[in-house]
N, C-alpha and C positions, 0 to 999 in steps of 0.2 A: 539793874542798872548803878547799884554796888560795884562789880566787876569794869565797868566801864571809863571809872572812875581812875582806873591802873591801867587802861590800854591808851600806846602811844597816842599823840594828836596825829602823825603822820599818817599812821593806821589808818584812822576815820576816813583822808581824805584819798588815801587807795582805794579806803571799800565806797565813797562815794565822794567823785570831787567837788560833788556840791556843800560838800562843809564847809570846804575854804574860805566860801565867800561869808560862814558865820566867824572863822577865826580868827579872818580880816574883820570884820566888825569889832573886835575887840582887841582888836592887834598883838595879834597871837603869832608868832612866825611860825609857821606848821614846816617850812619849808627846812631851813639851816636848821632849828632846835627842834625835829620834831619827834625827835626821843624822846622829850618830857612827855609827861602823865596829863591827863585831866585836873589831877589834884595837885599836881607839882605846878602847872601853870597858873590854877586858881588863886593858889595859895601866894604865889608870886607878883600877881595883880590883882588880887584883893577883889576877885571873882566869885557866884554864888556860882560851884558845881553845876547844884540842882539847872540853876537857870539857864546854866551855858548845855547841858547834856537837854534840856527838853530843846531847845532852838536846834540840836543836832538833830536828834529825834524828826522834831516838824518840816526841817527841809528831806530827809531820807523818807518818808512816810509822800512824799507829794507825786502825786501821778502824772502823768504827760497827756491823759485823758482822748486820748486815741479813740477810744470805742462808745466814746461820745455821740447820741443820734443829733447833732444841730438841726440839723432839717425840721427836726418835729419841734424846734424852740419857736417861739414869737419872734419879730423881729425889732422889741423894743428891749426884749431880754437877751436875745444875742450882738447886738451893739452894749451892752450895760456888761456883758463876757466879757467881749473882744475886750472892752475899755478897762476892764478891772484884772482880768489874766494879761493877759499877753500883751498890754500896755504900759502897766506897772512891773509888770518882768522887763519890759526894756529899760525904765525910767532905772528900776533897783540894780540892773546887771550893768550899764553899761557903765556908769564908774568905777565898777571892781575892776574891769577888761581892761578900759583905758590905763588903770595905777597896774596893772600886771604887763601890759605890753610894753609901757613906758619903761617898770623895772626890763624885763628880758632886753630890750633894747639898749640900754647903758651895760649889763653884763652879758648879754650874749653876742649883740647887733655887729661888733668886729670879726667873729667868727661866721655868723648868720645874718649876711647883709638885707635878706629879705624879712629880716621881722621889721625892718623901717618900713618898707611897702603894709606892710601887714598891718603896722598898728597907723600910717596913713590912710589906706582903706577905711577901717574899721571908724575911725575918727570921721572921716567922712559922712559913711552910713551913720553915724551915731546921730551928727546933727539934722542930717536930711530926714532921718526918722522922727526925730523930737517935734521938726514942722511939723511933716506929713501927719503925726497923729494930733496934734493939736487941731490942724483942720479937721480934722475927722471929729473931735470932739466939741470943738466949740460948732460947726455947721453944718458936714451930713450926717454925725448920729441925732443930732436935736430931729433933722429933718424926717427922718429914719421914723423917730420915735409919735414925731407931730405925727404922721400918716396912723403910724400902728393903732396911737391914740381915735382918733378920727374910723376908723376902724371899726373900734369897738362899743362908739358915742351913739348911743342909738337915736335916730331922728334928723342925724350932720354927716352925712356920708361924701359928701364933694371936698377938696381943696381949693382953696383961693386961686384965681388966675391968675394971680400976682407971685407966686408960690415961686414958678420957674422951674424949670425941670433937674429932674437927679440926676440923669443920664449928666450929664456936664461934670459935673464931679466927681462922680464914679470911673469917666473916663480917663479924668486926671489923676483920680487914687492907682488907679490899676496903672498907667503908664507909671506912675515912681514905686508901684509895685516889681515892675519889671526888672528897674533900673538897681533898684537894691537885691533884688535875687540876681543881678550878673554881676555885680559887687563883691555880693561873700561867694559866686561862682569864684572870683576872680583872686582872694583870701583862702576859699578851698586848697586853691594850684598854688598858688602861694607856700602852703604850710605843709604840700603833700597833704592832702586830704587830714590837718589835722594829726597829722603824725609828729612828734616831740624828738626832733636828732637824738643818737646814744650818747649825746654830752649833756641832752638837757635836764635840766633840774626840775625835783618838784614843781615850783609855778612854772615850767618851762612846758609841764606836763600839764598841769590844770588848766592853764591861760587856754592852751589847745581845747581842751576837751572843754573849756565854759565856751569858748568861738563855736565848738559846731554844736552845742544847745544851742544856742546864741540863734546859727543858721538853719537847727529843725522848727525854735519854735516861730520864727518869724514865717517859714513855710506851711506850720500850722493855720499863725495868725493870716496869711496872704490867704492864703485855702477856704477858709472860713468868709473871711471878706468876700475874696472873687467868685466864689462857686454857690453860696447858699445865701450873704448876706444880700451882696447888691443883687445877684436875679429879683430876689425876693424882692426890696425894696422895690427896683423897675414893673414889675408885676403888679405889685399895690399902688404905686401910682397910676398906672392906668386903670383899674379899678377903679379909685377914687376923680378921677378926672368926671 
């Protein structure tokens, strides 16, 4: 831990771009002033070095969750997981990416006009995803959790006739998934598959890495819903009717 105090903040970001969000949170310039050490920036900003290093360590230890057997999970647990992991990831990452893309457009937009298109596409996607997630959290997921609870209750295993079908909101969510997937394919194309140009600064590289990570998280998010949660909900509804 002591050695990390004398490490340049720019090196942290070079080793793991996700640490950029932590520095951003504390108002630390990891781009133009990336040569400063943890001790130096913490002293100048009156920040606890232990606290900062702890948050950096938490970010570095985060796992992608690629090997989790989601199919073995109960549907209510799966819905909670999606909301707490993937929905919160979108909510947390979106404002950081918006700020980075805005900065890139101001600094590099004249030489790289595609940045304006990337920013526009991402901002549209961010708005659509926010509305999409609220529909899931307020309507679809509560219904799925209600079905999961009915399944586990003894003596009552039927849905009320007026509850409607889960198929319709699922169809809507899947259609919106496709739209956002296509939108990020466009962003990937505009950014040369998230490859920063030779004249790109640290923020340029970080923003593109974050966009790539955002798309990868979205892919996992959609995969869990489209291929596991939604089919399970449709099957369970038929069992309870």
